[in-house]
MDAnalysis code that builds the backbone (N, CA, C; Angstrom):
import MDAnalysis as mda
import numpy as np

u = mda.Universe.empty(228, n_residues=76, atom_resindex=np.repeat(np.arange(76), 3), trajectory=True)
u.add_TopologyAttr("name", ["N", "CA", "C"] * 76)
u.add_TopologyAttr("resid", np.arange(1, 77))
u.add_TopologyAttr("resname", ["ASP", "THR", "ASP", "ARG", "ALA", "LEU", "VAL", "LEU", "LEU", "GLU", "GLU", "TYR", "CYS", "LYS", "LYS", "LEU", "ARG", "LYS", "PRO", "GLU", "GLU", "GLN", "GLN", "LEU", "LYS", "LYS", "ALA", "ILE", "ARG", "LYS", "VAL", "MET", "GLY", "ILE", "PHE", "LYS", "SER", "SER", "LEU", "PHE", "GLN", "ALA", "LEU", "LEU", "GLY", "SER", "PHE", "THR", "LYS", "LYS", "ALA", "THR", "ARG", "HIS", "GLY", "SER", "ILE", "SER", "TYR", "LEU", "SER", "LEU", "PRO", "ALA", "ALA", "VAL", "VAL", "TYR", "ASP", "VAL", "LEU", "GLY", "CYS", "PRO", "LYS", "ASP"])
u.atoms.positions = np.array([
    [-1.168, -11.607, 3.957],
    [0.475, -11.271, 3.759],
    [0.420, -13.425, 4.087],
    [1.490, -13.396, 4.318],
    [2.044, -14.487, 3.751],
    [1.920, -15.297, 5.218],
    [2.477, -14.567, 6.268],
    [2.041, -15.506, 7.397],
    [1.141, -15.416, 7.787],
    [-0.069, -14.712, 7.316],
    [-0.743, -14.695, 7.747],
    [-1.777, -15.943, 7.062],
    [-1.567, -16.570, 5.943],
    [-1.335, -17.327, 5.122],
    [-0.886, -18.671, 6.125],
    [0.735, -18.104, 6.201],
    [1.030, -19.887, 6.667],
    [-0.404, -20.403, 8.575],
    [0.394, -19.091, 8.716],
    [-0.391, -18.911, 10.143],
    [-1.916, -19.968, 10.313],
    [-2.604, -19.845, 9.373],
    [-4.032, -20.154, 8.943],
    [-3.645, -21.821, 8.807],
    [-2.948, -22.066, 7.968],
    [-2.588, -23.335, 7.358],
    [-2.481, -24.434, 8.177],
    [-1.277, -23.652, 9.283],
    [-0.698, -24.253, 10.800],
    [-1.910, -24.897, 11.013],
    [-2.400, -23.763, 11.706],
    [-4.551, -24.172, 12.556],
    [-5.030, -24.497, 11.771],
    [-5.157, -24.916, 10.790],
    [-6.587, -25.996, 9.703],
    [-5.141, -27.289, 9.742],
    [-4.510, -27.777, 9.953],
    [-3.687, -29.016, 9.978],
    [-3.269, -29.193, 10.537],
    [-2.969, -28.729, 12.562],
    [-3.772, -28.817, 13.732],
    [-5.028, -29.849, 13.976],
    [-6.230, -30.341, 13.116],
    [-7.449, -30.125, 13.054],
    [-7.585, -31.518, 11.832],
    [-5.719, -31.843, 11.481],
    [-6.698, -32.508, 10.638],
    [-6.043, -33.889, 11.534],
    [-7.096, -34.602, 11.782],
    [-6.623, -35.407, 12.230],
    [-6.478, -37.421, 12.418],
    [-7.258, -37.507, 11.308],
    [-7.866, -38.596, 10.713],
    [-7.170, -38.715, 10.117],
    [-6.697, -40.902, 9.612],
    [-6.412, -41.184, 8.598],
    [-6.154, -40.654, 7.001],
    [-7.512, -40.277, 6.973],
    [-7.916, -40.234, 5.828],
    [-8.399, -38.595, 5.418],
    [-7.248, -37.489, 6.774],
    [-6.736, -36.864, 6.344],
    [-5.167, -36.414, 6.476],
    [-4.863, -37.422, 6.313],
    [-2.910, -37.120, 6.102],
    [-2.363, -36.755, 4.941],
    [-3.804, -37.115, 3.916],
    [-2.753, -36.268, 2.318],
    [-3.568, -35.432, 2.085],
    [-4.021, -34.922, 2.490],
    [-4.576, -33.444, 2.734],
    [-3.569, -32.684, 3.414],
    [-3.876, -33.210, 4.755],
    [-2.496, -32.537, 5.969],
    [-1.102, -32.013, 4.693],
    [-0.635, -33.753, 4.147],
    [1.118, -33.695, 4.028],
    [0.383, -32.585, 2.297],
    [-0.242, -32.151, 1.860],
    [-0.377, -31.635, 0.384],
    [-0.201, -29.979, 1.048],
    [-0.940, -29.660, 1.765],
    [-1.005, -28.596, 2.487],
    [0.726, -27.816, 2.797],
    [1.109, -29.048, 4.111],
    [2.696, -28.551, 4.237],
    [3.244, -27.873, 3.385],
    [2.589, -28.571, 1.886],
    [3.605, -28.455, 1.008],
    [3.767, -27.589, 0.000],
    [2.165, -26.649, 0.599],
    [1.978, -25.114, 0.055],
    [2.235, -24.039, 1.208],
    [2.880, -25.094, 2.176],
    [3.461, -23.623, 3.811],
    [5.157, -23.620, 2.622],
    [5.097, -24.815, 2.165],
    [7.293, -25.414, 2.165],
    [7.532, -24.546, 1.471],
    [5.851, -24.125, 0.338],
    [6.336, -22.842, -1.138],
    [6.098, -21.512, -0.922],
    [5.701, -21.373, 0.179],
    [5.462, -19.924, 0.650],
    [6.054, -20.078, 1.714],
    [6.791, -20.513, 2.039],
    [8.778, -19.737, 3.287],
    [9.321, -19.672, 1.512],
    [9.552, -19.942, 0.477],
    [10.810, -20.355, -0.039],
    [10.716, -18.555, -0.605],
    [12.336, -18.903, -0.896],
    [12.602, -17.686, -1.377],
    [12.151, -17.309, -2.836],
    [11.610, -18.332, -3.602],
    [11.328, -17.522, -4.779],
    [10.325, -17.665, -4.839],
    [8.953, -17.977, -3.972],
    [8.039, -16.910, -4.269],
    [7.428, -16.029, -3.396],
    [8.458, -16.048, -2.343],
    [8.484, -14.435, -1.565],
    [8.822, -13.461, -3.028],
    [9.472, -13.690, -3.827],
    [10.772, -12.968, -4.234],
    [9.703, -12.691, -5.526],
    [8.851, -14.230, -5.773],
    [7.617, -14.076, -6.925],
    [6.583, -12.385, -6.852],
    [6.671, -12.865, -5.371],
    [4.866, -12.664, -4.642],
    [5.551, -10.263, -4.228],
    [6.618, -10.564, -4.426],
    [7.273, -9.170, -4.376],
    [6.990, -8.747, -6.570],
    [7.094, -9.447, -6.934],
    [7.352, -8.781, -8.067],
    [6.130, -8.636, -8.438],
    [4.714, -9.613, -7.803],
    [3.162, -9.699, -8.197],
    [2.573, -8.006, -7.934],
    [3.429, -8.136, -6.359],
    [2.912, -6.693, -5.459],
    [3.153, -5.661, -5.451],
    [4.317, -5.345, -6.741],
    [4.959, -3.925, -8.016],
    [3.799, -3.531, -8.360],
    [3.231, -4.807, -9.568],
    [2.876, -4.939, -10.416],
    [1.430, -4.446, -10.183],
    [0.943, -5.160, -8.967],
    [-0.561, -4.785, -8.840],
    [-0.823, -3.550, -8.385],
    [0.537, -3.488, -7.506],
    [0.192, -1.740, -6.836],
    [0.487, -0.907, -7.989],
    [1.166, -1.146, -9.104],
    [1.701, 0.479, -9.878],
    [-0.089, 0.740, -10.572],
    [-0.948, -0.920, -10.807],
    [-0.976, -0.887, -12.209],
    [-3.704, -0.721, -11.015],
    [-2.736, -1.078, -9.843],
    [-3.962, -0.045, -9.384],
    [-5.060, -1.356, -9.310],
    [-4.340, -2.516, -9.321],
    [-4.661, -3.132, -8.589],
    [-5.482, -5.191, -8.012],
    [-4.135, -4.216, -6.617],
    [-4.058, -4.599, -5.917],
    [-5.107, -4.698, -4.231],
    [-5.599, -5.303, -3.359],
    [-6.792, -5.067, -2.813],
    [-6.431, -5.677, -0.768],
    [-6.792, -4.885, -0.866],
    [-6.780, -5.092, 1.165],
    [-5.761, -6.908, 1.302],
    [-6.259, -8.167, 0.747],
    [-6.099, -9.101, 0.772],
    [-5.102, -9.479, 0.201],
    [-3.964, -10.190, 0.598],
    [-2.598, -10.431, 0.176],
    [-2.785, -12.019, -0.657],
    [-2.201, -12.186, -1.877],
    [-2.596, -13.445, -2.271],
    [-2.281, -14.122, -1.969],
    [-1.415, -14.858, -0.471],
    [-1.601, -15.729, -0.233],
    [-2.572, -15.717, 0.706],
    [-2.504, -14.972, 1.998],
    [-4.405, -15.524, 2.553],
    [-5.208, -15.728, 1.745],
    [-5.138, -14.709, 1.362],
    [-6.428, -15.163, 0.003],
    [-7.160, -16.835, -0.930],
    [-5.617, -16.762, -1.408],
    [-5.584, -18.523, -1.528],
    [-6.357, -19.396, -0.579],
    [-5.534, -18.910, 0.975],
    [-5.708, -20.125, 1.758],
    [-7.371, -19.446, 2.510],
    [-7.830, -18.405, 2.045],
    [-9.021, -18.110, 3.013],
    [-10.216, -19.120, 1.623],
    [-9.654, -19.127, 0.566],
    [-10.575, -19.499, -0.954],
    [-10.444, -21.497, -0.095],
    [-9.423, -22.315, 0.234],
    [-9.283, -23.569, 0.024],
    [-9.904, -23.868, 1.274],
    [-10.005, -22.947, 2.251],
    [-10.210, -23.270, 3.369],
    [-11.875, -23.285, 3.846],
    [-12.159, -22.388, 2.491],
    [-14.027, -21.506, 2.949],
    [-13.752, -20.971, 3.807],
    [-12.341, -19.780, 3.745],
    [-13.162, -18.669, 5.605],
    [-13.438, -18.003, 5.138],
    [-14.023, -16.806, 5.770],
    [-15.077, -15.789, 5.359],
    [-14.101, -14.299, 4.545],
    [-13.751, -13.603, 4.260],
    [-11.811, -13.471, 4.031],
    [-12.563, -11.476, 4.798],
    [-12.946, -11.383, 5.053],
    [-13.510, -9.754, 6.809],
    [-13.076, -10.345, 7.445],
])
């Protein structure tokens, strides 16, 4: 879910300390802000309802899936 994605992003940001990593850290913080926005939450709710109706939703939420993919984390 979104909360898990935010936790993963926050943990990753804490590891970014080198000067050359600060641009990435800034971009991740922007993504975190988007995940926290009410517009994103509304869109995610709409997507989830449609996907559930069509039987195309998996155990992994969209925000968490994006974070796992970007950070190269295993999905299990």
